[in-house]
Each structure stands twice: as structure tokens, then as C-alpha cells.
N, C-alpha and C positions, 0 to 999 in steps of 0.2 A: 690533317687540321692543326693550325698553330695554337700552342697553348698560351694563355696569359701567365705572367709570373705568379708562382706560388707565394702567398704570404709567409713570412719567416719571422717567428716570434719567439723571443727568449724571455722567461721569468727570472729576475735575478734572486728572488726569495723562494723558499720551499712553498709549495702549493698544496693545501689540504686535498687529500683525494675526492672527497666527495663534491668539492667545488670545482675541481678539474674535470671531473666526470659530468658535471651538470653542463658546465661551460662547453665542454667537447661535444656533447650530444646536440647541444643547442646550435653550435656552429655547423654540424654535420647536416641537421635538418634544414638550416638555412641555405647551405650550399644546395641540397636537393630541391629546393623551392626556387632556386635560381636567384636567391636574394643575397648571396655572400660569396666570395671567392674561396678557393682553396686554401689551406692553410697547414704549416708545420709548427708546432708548438713544442718548444724545449724547454724541461722543466726539471726540478728535483722534488721528491716527496721526503717527508719523514719516515721513519722506518713502519714498514706495513707489509703484509702479504694479501695477494690477490689470488682468488679462486676463478679459473676459467670454466667453460661450460663442460669440459672434460674432468674436472678435478675430482679425485677419490677421496674420500674422508679420511682413509688411512694415511694420506700423504701429508696430512697437517700433523706435524710431531709433536708440536707445541703450541696449542691455541691460546695460551696466555701471554705469549711472549710479546706479541705486536698485535694491533688491530688487523682483523681479517675482513676483507671486502669481496663479496661475490660480485662478480662482473659477467656482462654478456659475450665477452671476447672469446675467440678460440683458445685452446690450451688448457693446461693444469695450474697447479699452483707456481707462483713465482714471488719473488722479494722485490721491493723497491725500496730506496732509502737513499741517504746523502751519499754523494760520490759516484752516484749512478745517473747517466744522462737518460732520461726518459724523452722520447720524442713521439708526440702524439701526431697522428698522420691522418689529415682529413682531405682526402683527395677524390676527385670525381671520374669515377671509372666509367662513366657513360661517354666521356670524352677521351678515355684511354684504353678502350678496347674491350671493355666489359669480360675481362678474364681474370678470375680471382688467382688462378693458379700462376699466371705469369706475373700477375702483381706481387705476389709473396716472393717470386724469384728477383724481382726487381728490388725489393726490399733488402733481400739477402746480399744482392750486389752492391746496394749503397753501404751496407755494413761492412762488407769486404774491401771495397775501395777505400773507405774510412780508414780501417786497419792498415791497409797497404801504405798509407802516408806515414806510419810509423813503424815500416818494416815488419809487420806482422801478417803474417799468412792466415786469413781466416777461410774457413773451408764449410761447405755444406754436407750433410750426412742424411743419408737416406733413412726414414723414419724417425729422425731426430731434429725437430724444427729448431731453427735458430742458427747461429754461426758458432764454430768450433775451432779451437786451436789444438794442434797434435803436439802434445808435449812428452811423446814416447822417447826414452833414452837409447842409445844404441845398444842392443842385446837385451834391453828389458822389455817388461810386459807393456801392452798396449794402454796408453794414457792420453785421453783427449778431455779438454775442459771447456765448457761453453763460456763464451765471453759476451755473447748478446742474445737476447730473448725477443721473439717476434710473437705478439698476439694481436689479431686484427678482427674486427667485426664489419660487415658491409649491411647497410640498410638502405634500399634504393639505389644501390650501387655508389654509394658514397662510404667511405672508408672512416672508422675512426678506432680508437686505441692505438696501438702502434708498436714501437721498438724500444728496447733498453739495453743500452751498452754500457758495460761495467768499465768506468775510468778508474776509481779508487773508493769503492764501497768497501765496508766491514764485511768480508766474506763468511766471518763465522755466523752472521745472521742467517744465512742459507740453512743452518743446522735445524731450524725449526719447521722445515718442510722437507718433502722429497722434490728438489727442484723439477719441475716439468714432468713428474712421475718417473724419473730416471734414478733408479737405486744402485745400479751397479757401480761398485767403488772404482772401476776404470774410467768412470766418466764423472769428472768434477765440474768446479766453477772457478773462473779466473777473472782478472782483470788487467788493463794496461799497466797499472802500477804493479801488480803482483808479477807480472812478466818482467818486471825490472826498468820499466820506461818511466822517466820522470814527466808523465803527461799531465797537464792541468785540465780544468773543465773547458777553459778558453781554447786550449790547444784543440780538444776534442772537437768543439763547436766550429771551429774553423774547417778542420778536415772534413766534418760531416756536411758542413754547407757546400764545400768544393764538390765532394762526391756526390751529394744529392743533384746538383746542378748538371753533372755528367750523366747520371742515370735519368732522372726525371725532367730536367728543363730548369730555366732561370727562376729565381726566387727575388722577391722585393720585401724589405724591412717592414715590419707591421708591429704595432702594439700588442702585448699579450694580452689575452682576455682578461676580463675584470675578475 
């Protein structure tokens, strides 16, 4: 079955998290009712932490550092902030196979293909959701850093929440949480700029759009939700 182009919206200014959540849920509900089309919404937030449905209280190391938002997405604690490209994904899985596991794998493929545009090899890891970069030095101990997080919720087979790709965030802000519940020091967090690549947000957006169309299908420009 042919898919209509997916709406592709970019917010030029940072969006408050509560406003983004409300707009995202409203759009997902409208998609489920057949009143709106699918949408990918790219944005940035001011610094904050979000707690997924599996978040352990002990993994919030510094509750006073930034606002903390409980959310219905899957996963544990994560950080959002300037320099991180958040992509909220509102897709209708009723027309895309009704397979949640395959959907998450496609999201991983989207990130991996985006990274490949910058000659970065992104990889999956069993038991560690998201996309990782192997930074192990020859003869040294294992070192792998997460460069993109995934946290999705499905309601009536329509997705919301989404992915977060680290372009150039302040990585020290992750110190206030145990990111995704992973405390082993051999697993850290990185970004495109941390890897030594002079990538701008606009560069990342172009790569994400091209990769999305290869994985999910065509897009059409749409105004960002109010």
C-alpha cells in the first residue's frame, strides 16, 4: 500500500517540553482518528531530564539540576537540551505493518544511515536500546558511547515520542542521571562534534531527512505545531 508523504516540520526556536508533549499527543490522536497525516517534528528543548516508564529513582543523581518530566515513553532517564536534535515521530503503524519491534529497528536504521552521511559507524547493541559508536582503542579496554537515544510510545498503533541525536549538546549535563540506566564506565555518551566532526544542526537535519526518506518514504514540508 502506497504511503502519503509524511509531514516534515522543524521548529527554529526551542520548544518548552510540556507544550511539545501536548502538541505531539494531540497530533497522534488526530492521526488515529483519521483527521491528520503522519508527522516528523524536529526541535530542541531547554535543558531537562525525562523519565521513561522503566526509570529507577536511584538513576536520578541530581534532581535539582534541571526540570524532570515523567513521560509515558518507554525507557529510563535521558537528557534533552540545546545541541541535541529531537525528532518526535508520529507515524501510523496500522499502515506500516503493526510490528513494534520492526518499527524500532527502522528507527535505528534511520539513525545509522544519518550517521553514515558523516562517515560515522552507528551500531545496535543487544540489551542496550539506541545507537552506539565503538570507541575502543587498539589494545585497550572496551569503550562504547551512545550517540542517539530512542524512546517510543504507541497508542492505537500510532507512535509518539521518538529519537534524540546528539549533534553538539553539553555532555556534562548527563552527569545528573544514569543515562538509560547504564552505569558501567565502559559505556558513555558522545556526539557528532565530540567525535571531532564540525557538524551543524542544519547539516544533521539534511542528513536525517535524506535517511528518513530511504527508510520510511517521502516527506513533505509542513509548518511546526503551534
